[in-house]
Each structure stands twice: as C-alpha cells, then as structure tokens.
N, CA, C and O atoms as a GROMACS GRO file, in nm:
protein
  392
    1MET      N    1 -14.221 -18.232   9.840
    1MET     CA    2 -14.230 -18.404   9.867
    1MET      C    3 -14.070 -18.391   9.957
    1MET      O    4 -13.982 -18.358   9.879
    2ALA      N    5 -14.022 -18.410  10.096
    2ALA     CA    6 -13.897 -18.425  10.149
    2ALA      C    7 -13.860 -18.547  10.166
    2ALA      O    8 -13.926 -18.628  10.232
    3VAL      N    9 -13.729 -18.580  10.097
    3VAL     CA   10 -13.679 -18.704  10.132
    3VAL      C   11 -13.558 -18.740  10.258
    3VAL      O   12 -13.462 -18.672  10.293
    4ALA      N   13 -13.602 -18.861  10.303
    4ALA     CA   14 -13.502 -18.876  10.446
    4ALA      C   15 -13.368 -18.864  10.426
    4ALA      O   16 -13.294 -18.903  10.335
    5ASN      N   17 -13.348 -18.803  10.531
    5ASN     CA   18 -13.228 -18.806  10.532
    5ASN      C   19 -13.101 -18.955  10.561
    5ASN      O   20 -12.978 -18.951  10.558
    6ASN      N   21 -13.189 -19.065  10.586
    6ASN     CA   22 -13.141 -19.195  10.596
    6ASN      C   23 -13.150 -19.235  10.467
    6ASN      O   24 -13.049 -19.290  10.425
    7THR      N   25 -13.237 -19.224  10.394
    7THR     CA   26 -13.281 -19.247  10.270
    7THR      C   27 -13.138 -19.241  10.182
    7THR      O   28 -13.063 -19.330  10.144
    8ILE      N   29 -13.134 -19.093  10.168
    8ILE     CA   30 -13.020 -19.038  10.064
    8ILE      C   31 -12.852 -19.112  10.162
    8ILE      O   32 -12.743 -19.151  10.121
    9LEU      N   33 -12.881 -19.107  10.224
    9LEU     CA   34 -12.739 -19.230  10.287
    9LEU      C   35 -12.693 -19.332  10.247
    9LEU      O   36 -12.589 -19.368  10.193
   10GLN      N   37 -12.823 -19.396  10.294
   10GLN     CA   38 -12.879 -19.539  10.169
   10GLN      C   39 -12.789 -19.531  10.039
   10GLN      O   40 -12.713 -19.618   9.997
   11LYS      N   41 -12.814 -19.407   9.986
   11LYS     CA   42 -12.844 -19.412   9.811
   11LYS      C   43 -12.650 -19.395   9.818
   11LYS      O   44 -12.582 -19.479   9.760
   12MET      N   45 -12.594 -19.297   9.884
   12MET     CA   46 -12.496 -19.246   9.925
   12MET      C   47 -12.353 -19.371   9.920
   12MET      O   48 -12.238 -19.374   9.876
   13MET      N   49 -12.444 -19.460   9.993
   13MET     CA   50 -12.354 -19.608  10.057
   13MET      C   51 -12.367 -19.665   9.911
   13MET      O   52 -12.268 -19.671   9.838
   14TYR      N   53 -12.458 -19.695   9.881
   14TYR     CA   54 -12.461 -19.784   9.743
   14TYR      C   55 -12.390 -19.734   9.661
   14TYR      O   56 -12.288 -19.800   9.638
   15GLU      N   57 -12.405 -19.613   9.588
   15GLU     CA   58 -12.285 -19.536   9.546
   15GLU      C   59 -12.182 -19.592   9.501
   15GLU      O   60 -12.143 -19.647   9.399
   16LEU      N   61 -12.130 -19.552   9.651
   16LEU     CA   62 -11.933 -19.553   9.699
   16LEU      C   63 -11.938 -19.703   9.648
   16LEU      O   64 -11.846 -19.742   9.577
   17ASP      N   65 -12.045 -19.791   9.681
   17ASP     CA   66 -11.975 -19.923   9.667
   17ASP      C   67 -11.939 -20.004   9.483
   17ASP      O   68 -11.858 -20.062   9.410
   18GLN      N   69 -12.101 -19.938   9.500
   18GLN     CA   70 -12.058 -19.956   9.265
   18GLN      C   71 -11.914 -19.863   9.282
   18GLN      O   72 -11.823 -19.943   9.303
   19ALA      N   73 -11.863 -19.726   9.280
   19ALA     CA   74 -11.800 -19.687   9.215
   19ALA      C   75 -11.621 -19.784   9.309
   19ALA      O   76 -11.504 -19.784   9.270
   20LYS      N   77 -11.679 -19.845   9.424
   20LYS     CA   78 -11.510 -19.926   9.448
   20LYS      C   79 -11.520 -20.048   9.383
   20LYS      O   80 -11.418 -20.116   9.384
   21GLN      N   81 -11.651 -20.106   9.307
   21GLN     CA   82 -11.656 -20.257   9.246
   21GLN      C   83 -11.630 -20.188   9.076
   21GLN      O   84 -11.597 -20.277   8.997
   22LYS      N   85 -11.636 -20.079   9.028
   22LYS     CA   86 -11.614 -20.066   8.918
   22LYS      C   87 -11.438 -20.031   8.892
   22LYS      O   88 -11.359 -19.956   8.948
   23GLN      N   89 -11.429 -20.114   8.792
   23GLN     CA   90 -11.277 -20.081   8.732
   23GLN      C   91 -11.215 -20.050   8.601
   23GLN      O   92 -11.112 -20.098   8.553
   24ASP      N   93 -11.306 -19.947   8.543
   24ASP     CA   94 -11.319 -19.848   8.430
   24ASP      C   95 -11.310 -19.716   8.525
   24ASP      O   96 -11.372 -19.701   8.631
   25GLN      N   97 -11.206 -19.609   8.457
   25GLN     CA   98 -11.224 -19.518   8.553
   25GLN      C   99 -11.344 -19.442   8.530
   25GLN      O  100 -11.405 -19.404   8.630
   26ALA      N  101 -11.395 -19.408   8.396
   26ALA     CA  102 -11.529 -19.317   8.388
   26ALA      C  103 -11.626 -19.397   8.459
   26ALA      O  104 -11.721 -19.356   8.526
   27ASP      N  105 -11.594 -19.507   8.438
   27ASP     CA  106 -11.790 -19.607   8.508
   27ASP      C  107 -11.739 -19.543   8.664
   27ASP      O  108 -11.837 -19.494   8.720
   28MET      N  109 -11.648 -19.533   8.725
   28MET     CA  110 -11.602 -19.467   8.879
   28MET      C  111 -11.616 -19.355   8.859
   28MET      O  112 -11.706 -19.333   8.941
   29LEU      N  113 -11.589 -19.220   8.792
   29LEU     CA  114 -11.595 -19.129   8.839
   29LEU      C  115 -11.779 -19.123   8.808
   29LEU      O  116 -11.832 -19.044   8.887
   30LYS      N  117 -11.893 -19.197   8.697
   30LYS     CA  118 -12.027 -19.160   8.741
   30LYS      C  119 -12.044 -19.180   8.877
   30LYS      O  120 -12.072 -19.079   8.941
   31HIS      N  121 -12.033 -19.293   8.944
   31HIS     CA  122 -12.094 -19.275   9.028
   31HIS      C  123 -12.070 -19.205   9.168
   31HIS      O  124 -12.144 -19.196   9.266
   32ILE      N  125 -11.895 -19.140   9.135
   32ILE     CA  126 -11.880 -19.054   9.238
   32ILE      C  127 -11.914 -18.909   9.197
   32ILE      O  128 -11.902 -18.816   9.276
   33GLU      N  129 -11.958 -18.893   9.071
   33GLU     CA  130 -12.074 -18.728   9.046
   33GLU      C  131 -12.163 -18.808   9.147
   33GLU      O  132 -12.161 -18.774   9.266
   34ASN      N  133 -12.238 -18.909   9.108
   34ASN     CA  134 -12.369 -18.900   9.189
   34ASN      C  135 -12.361 -18.919   9.342
   34ASN      O  136 -12.467 -18.905   9.403
   35ILE      N  137 -12.290 -18.938   9.386
   35ILE     CA  138 -12.231 -18.928   9.540
   35ILE      C  139 -12.226 -18.764   9.577
   35ILE      O  140 -12.263 -18.730   9.689
   36ARG      N  141 -12.180 -18.662   9.483
   36ARG     CA  142 -12.136 -18.507   9.482
   36ARG      C  143 -12.312 -18.494   9.509
   36ARG      O  144 -12.367 -18.506   9.619
   37LEU      N  145 -12.394 -18.458   9.348
   37LEU     CA  146 -12.512 -18.456   9.392
   37LEU      C  147 -12.560 -18.483   9.520
   37LEU      O  148 -12.616 -18.401   9.592
   38LEU      N  149 -12.530 -18.629   9.554
   38LEU     CA  150 -12.620 -18.647   9.692
   38LEU      C  151 -12.578 -18.599   9.758
   38LEU      O  152 -12.668 -18.556   9.829
   39CYS      N  153 -12.420 -18.547   9.821
   39CYS     CA  154 -12.417 -18.453   9.936
   39CYS      C  155 -12.457 -18.278   9.906
   39CYS      O  156 -12.440 -18.190   9.991
   40ASP      N  157 -12.525 -18.251   9.737
   40ASP     CA  158 -12.531 -18.197   9.798
   40ASP      C  159 -12.697 -18.152   9.847
   40ASP      O  160 -12.743 -18.041   9.872
   41LEU      N  161 -12.736 -18.234   9.847
   41LEU     CA  162 -12.858 -18.219   9.887
   41LEU      C  163 -12.866 -18.198  10.093
   41LEU      O  164 -12.951 -18.156  10.170
   42PHE      N  165 -12.739 -18.251  10.107
   42PHE     CA  166 -12.745 -18.204  10.323
   42PHE      C  167 -12.684 -18.056  10.303
   42PHE      O  168 -12.702 -17.979  10.397
   43LEU      N  169 -12.624 -18.015  10.205
   43LEU     CA  170 -12.528 -17.892  10.211
   43LEU      C  171 -12.645 -17.767  10.188
   43LEU      O  172 -12.719 -17.766  10.089
   44PRO      N  173 -12.647 -17.669  10.289
   44PRO     CA  174 -12.683 -17.554  10.277
   44PRO      C  175 -12.630 -17.502  10.143
   44PRO      O  176 -12.536 -17.557  10.084
   45GLU      N  177 -12.716 -17.358  10.083
   45GLU     CA  178 -12.699 -17.304   9.975
   45GLU      C  179 -12.588 -17.207  10.002
   45GLU      O  180 -12.654 -17.116  10.051
   46GLU      N  181 -12.468 -17.167  10.002
   46GLU     CA  182 -12.395 -17.075  10.019
   46GLU      C  183 -12.342 -17.007   9.891
   46GLU      O  184 -12.372 -17.053   9.780
   47LYS      N  185 -12.236 -16.859   9.911
   47LYS     CA  186 -12.225 -16.875   9.779
   47LYS      C  187 -12.098 -16.845   9.794
   47LYS      O  188 -12.022 -16.777   9.864
   48ASN      N  189 -12.100 -16.983   9.629
   48ASN     CA  190 -11.945 -17.065   9.683
   48ASN      C  191 -11.817 -16.902   9.529
   48ASN      O  192 -11.842 -16.914   9.409
   49GLU      N  193 -11.759 -16.842   9.551
   49GLU     CA  194 -11.648 -16.825   9.466
   49GLU      C  195 -11.617 -16.880   9.354
   49GLU      O  196 -11.589 -16.822   9.248
   50THR      N  197 -11.622 -17.040   9.386
   50THR     CA  198 -11.536 -17.053   9.228
   50THR      C  199 -11.653 -17.139   9.162
   50THR      O  200 -11.627 -17.207   9.063
   51THR      N  201 -11.780 -17.138   9.215
   51THR     CA  202 -11.926 -17.217   9.147
   51THR      C  203 -11.994 -17.110   9.051
   51THR      O  204 -12.040 -17.132   8.939
   52SER      N  205 -11.990 -16.963   9.134
   52SER     CA  206 -12.063 -16.878   9.104
   52SER      C  207 -12.020 -16.782   9.038
   52SER      O  208 -11.911 -16.742   9.079
   53ILE      N  209 -12.068 -16.721   8.939
   53ILE     CA  210 -11.958 -16.635   8.859
   53ILE      C  211 -12.067 -16.454   8.883
   53ILE      O  212 -12.183 -16.442   8.844
   54GLU      N  213 -12.013 -16.381   8.929
   54GLU     CA  214 -12.076 -16.265   8.976
   54GLU      C  215 -11.993 -16.181   8.831
   54GLU      O  216 -11.891 -16.203   8.765
   55SER      N  217 -12.115 -16.065   8.829
   55SER     CA  218 -12.119 -15.976   8.734
   55SER      C  219 -11.994 -15.844   8.791
   55SER      O  220 -12.032 -15.749   8.860
   56PRO      N  221 -11.910 -15.855   8.767
   56PRO     CA  222 -11.807 -15.764   8.835
   56PRO      C  223 -11.896 -15.611   8.788
   56PRO      O  224 -11.992 -15.608   8.711
   57GLU      N  225 -11.839 -15.500   8.854
   57GLU     CA  226 -11.868 -15.387   8.845
   57GLU      C  227 -11.795 -15.304   8.756
   57GLU      O  228 -11.674 -15.322   8.754
   58VAL      N  229 -11.843 -15.218   8.681
   58VAL     CA  230 -11.673 -15.170   8.601
   58VAL      C  231 -11.769 -15.003   8.627
   58VAL      O  232 -11.886 -14.964   8.627
   59SER      N  233 -11.603 -14.938   8.649
   59SER     CA  234 -11.641 -14.810   8.701
   59SER      C  235 -11.597 -14.703   8.534
   59SER      O  236 -11.548 -14.743   8.428
   60ALA      N  237 -11.637 -14.574   8.574
   60ALA     CA  238 -11.661 -14.523   8.464
   60ALA      C  239 -11.504 -14.477   8.411
   60ALA      O  240 -11.469 -14.452   8.296
   61ASP      N  241 -11.450 -14.475   8.497
   61ASP     CA  242 -11.302 -14.460   8.420
   61ASP      C  243 -11.267 -14.594   8.321
   61ASP      O  244 -11.246 -14.586   8.200
   62GLU      N  245 -11.266 -14.696   8.387
   62GLU     CA  246 -11.275 -14.834   8.339
   62GLU      C  247 -11.414 -14.909   8.224
   62GLU      O  248 -11.434 -15.029   8.207
   63LEU      N  249 -11.457 -14.843   8.187
   63LEU     CA  250 -11.553 -14.806   8.097
   63LEU      C  251 -11.468 -14.724   7.927
   63LEU      O  252 -11.446 -14.759   7.811
   64LYS      N  253 -11.445 -14.580   8.030
   64LYS     CA  254 -11.366 -14.575   7.898
   64LYS      C  255 -11.252 -14.579   7.847
   64LYS      O  256 -11.218 -14.518   7.746
   65THR      N  257 -11.182 -14.653   7.915
   65THR     CA  258 -11.065 -14.654   7.904
   65THR      C  259 -11.097 -14.822   7.779
   65THR      O  260 -11.032 -14.852   7.679
   66MET      N  261 -11.204 -14.889   7.833
   66MET     CA  262 -11.246 -14.986   7.764
   66MET      C  263 -11.292 -14.954   7.613
   66MET      O  264 -11.260 -15.035   7.525
   67LEU      N  265 -11.357 -14.853   7.583
   67LEU     CA  266 -11.409 -14.774   7.467
   67LEU      C  267 -11.321 -14.654   7.457
   67LEU      O  268 -11.397 -14.577   7.398
   68GLY      N  269 -11.220 -14.594   7.475
   68GLY     CA  270 -11.196 -14.512   7.432
   68GLY      C  271 -11.194 -14.393   7.470
   68GLY      O  272 -11.233 -14.374   7.585
   69LYS      N  273 -11.155 -14.289   7.400
   69LYS     CA  274 -11.156 -14.184   7.573
   69LYS      C  275 -11.298 -14.140   7.583
   69LYS      O  276 -11.344 -14.098   7.689
   70THR      N  277 -11.382 -14.150   7.454
   70THR     CA  278 -11.492 -14.071   7.472
   70THR      C  279 -11.597 -14.168   7.431
   70THR      O  280 -11.625 -14.134   7.316
   71PRO      N  281 -11.672 -14.273   7.464
   71PRO     CA  282 -11.785 -14.339   7.445
   71PRO      C  283 -11.865 -14.353   7.336
   71PRO      O  284 -11.913 -14.456   7.288
   72SER      N  285 -11.878 -14.209   7.291
   72SER     CA  286 -11.952 -14.132   7.117
   72SER      C  287 -11.830 -14.163   7.033
   72SER      O  288 -11.842 -14.235   6.934
   73SER      N  289 -11.722 -14.115   7.064
   73SER     CA  290 -11.630 -14.098   6.947
   73SER      C  291 -11.570 -14.228   6.848
   73SER      O  292 -11.512 -14.332   6.879
   74LYS      N  293 -11.609 -14.176   6.728
   74LYS     CA  294 -11.622 -14.312   6.628
   74LYS      C  295 -11.485 -14.276   6.624
   74LYS      O  296 -11.461 -14.163   6.667
   75PRO      N  297 -11.367 -14.359   6.573
   75PRO     CA  298 -11.251 -14.322   6.498
   75PRO      C  299 -11.268 -14.291   6.335
   75PRO      O  300 -11.351 -14.336   6.256
   76GLN      N  301 -11.160 -14.196   6.315
   76GLN     CA  302 -11.237 -14.092   6.183
   76GLN      C  303 -11.154 -14.195   6.077
   76GLN      O  304 -11.053 -14.257   6.112
   77PRO      N  305 -11.194 -14.200   5.986
   77PRO     CA  306 -11.150 -14.331   5.866
   77PRO      C  307 -11.061 -14.205   5.813
   77PRO      O  308 -11.084 -14.087   5.840
   78THR      N  309 -10.960 -14.251   5.738
   78THR     CA  310 -10.833 -14.221   5.673
   78THR      C  311 -10.860 -14.285   5.530
   78THR      O  312 -10.866 -14.404   5.496
   79TYR      N  313 -10.874 -14.162   5.453
   79TYR     CA  314 -10.877 -14.112   5.320
   79TYR      C  315 -10.766 -14.103   5.252
   79TYR      O  316 -10.711 -13.994   5.271
   80ARG      N  317 -10.672 -14.218   5.130
   80ARG     CA  318 -10.630 -14.180   5.057
   80ARG      C  319 -10.653 -14.061   4.981
   80ARG      O  320 -10.770 -14.058   4.945
   81LYS      N  321 -10.565 -13.931   4.928
   81LYS     CA  322 -10.547 -13.839   4.834
   81LYS      C  323 -10.612 -13.917   4.752
   81LYS      O  324 -10.567 -14.026   4.717
   82SER      N  325 -10.733 -13.867   4.711
   82SER     CA  326 -10.681 -13.905   4.533
   82SER      C  327 -10.608 -13.830   4.442
   82SER      O  328 -10.579 -13.711   4.424
   83ILE      N  329 -10.586 -13.951   4.385
   83ILE     CA  330 -10.487 -13.945   4.236
   83ILE      C  331 -10.579 -13.887   4.094
   83ILE      O  332 -10.682 -13.927   4.041
   84GLU      N  333 -10.490 -13.779   4.066
   84GLU     CA  334 -10.554 -13.720   3.984
   84GLU      C  335 -10.527 -13.795   3.802
   84GLU      O  336 -10.414 -13.814   3.756
   85LEU      N  337 -10.625 -13.820   3.745
   85LEU     CA  338 -10.595 -13.927   3.578
   85LEU      C  339 -10.562 -13.784   3.515
   85LEU      O  340 -10.579 -13.666   3.547
   86ASP      N  341 -10.500 -13.862   3.402
   86ASP     CA  342 -10.427 -13.773   3.316
   86ASP      C  343 -10.520 -13.811   3.155
   86ASP      O  344 -10.507 -13.777   3.037
   87ASP      N  345 -10.637 -13.918   3.252
   87ASP     CA  346 -10.696 -13.972   3.130
   87ASP      C  347 -10.797 -13.902   3.049
   87ASP      O  348 -10.905 -13.943   3.091
   88GLU      N  349 -10.819 -13.808   2.944
   88GLU     CA  350 -10.914 -13.708   2.926
   88GLU      C  351 -11.089 -13.817   2.946
   88GLU      O  352 -11.201 -13.767   2.945
   89ASP      N  353 -11.074 -13.891   2.955
   89ASP     CA  354 -11.228 -13.944   2.920
   89ASP      C  355 -11.242 -13.952   3.053
   89ASP      O  356 -11.363 -13.945   3.076
   90GLY      N  357 -11.161 -13.967   3.186
   90GLY     CA  358 -11.233 -13.957   3.329
   90GLY      C  359 -11.325 -13.818   3.349
   90GLY      O  360 -11.282 -13.740   3.264
   91ASN      N  361 -11.411 -13.766   3.407
   91ASN     CA  362 -11.475 -13.709   3.489
   91ASN      C  363 -11.467 -13.708   3.629
   91ASN      O  364 -11.541 -13.623   3.678
   92GLY      N  365 -11.416 -13.760   3.691
   92GLY     CA  366 -11.424 -13.725   3.827
   92GLY      C  367 -11.356 -13.840   3.912
   92GLY      O  368 -11.298 -13.928   3.848
   93ASP      N  369 -11.359 -13.848   4.052
   93ASP     CA  370 -11.242 -13.944   4.135
   93ASP      C  371 -11.332 -14.061   4.169
   93ASP      O  372 -11.284 -14.145   4.244
   94SER      N  373 -11.475 -14.082   4.118
   94SER     CA  374 -11.546 -14.147   4.118
   94SER      C  375 -11.519 -14.290   4.045
   94SER      O  376 -11.448 -14.265   3.948
   95LEU      N  377 -11.550 -14.442   4.053
   95LEU     CA  378 -11.548 -14.503   3.945
   95LEU      C  379 -11.708 -14.500   3.858
   95LEU      O  380 -11.738 -14.536   3.744
   96PHE      N  381 -11.783 -14.444   3.960
   96PHE     CA  382 -11.920 -14.407   3.898
   96PHE      C  383 -11.962 -14.280   3.828
   96PHE      O  384 -12.070 -14.249   3.778
   97ASP      N  385 -11.801 -14.188   3.843
   97ASP     CA  386 -11.868 -14.069   3.764
   97ASP      C  387 -11.804 -14.077   3.602
   97ASP      O  388 -11.690 -14.066   3.555
   98PHE      N  389 -11.972 -14.110   3.534
   98PHE     CA  390 -11.936 -14.133   3.429
   98PHE      C  391 -11.944 -13.996   3.300
   98PHE      O  392 -11.906 -14.017   3.185
   0.00000   0.00000   0.00000
C-alpha cells in the first residue's frame, strides 16, 4: 500500500510545527528525527559512503602482514632450560615425576 506524497508532506509539516513548539532540546530532536524518516520515503536508495559499511578487500600481502609471514606458522614457545636439582629425592624435571 503506497502512501500519497501529499500525506507525507502534511505529516512532515505537522512534525515541524511540533518541533518549533518544543522548548526541550530532546523533544525537539525527536520530532526532527521523525521528519528525517519521512524525508527518506521520498529519496531513492543510493549507496552513501557515510551510512553504509563496505567490507574492504584484503590483499594476500596484507593478510600475510596481519597474520605473520606465513599464516600456518605458530610462534615457537620459549622454554627455560631446566635447572638441575641437587636434591636426591627428585626423580626428574617435572613436578609429577615421583
């Protein structure tokens, strides 16, 4: 069901009159937002860079830079060299070696 342009314009004028009468900034902004929505009914849809978010294309070089030199390479963990215990009761390097 299409709404006539004249009806939309009348609603816009009503919202504008309401916005003029409001002393409170928040109430006035609500009416202005309603006017904006009504204006969107007239305007054709078009790509606007400020309102639409486009997914950027990532090149292979950028991907390698972000993930490291090779995507499958994982950082090598660094382990401290185990300290030899002088205790005769210790059986190994691990806490769980009994």
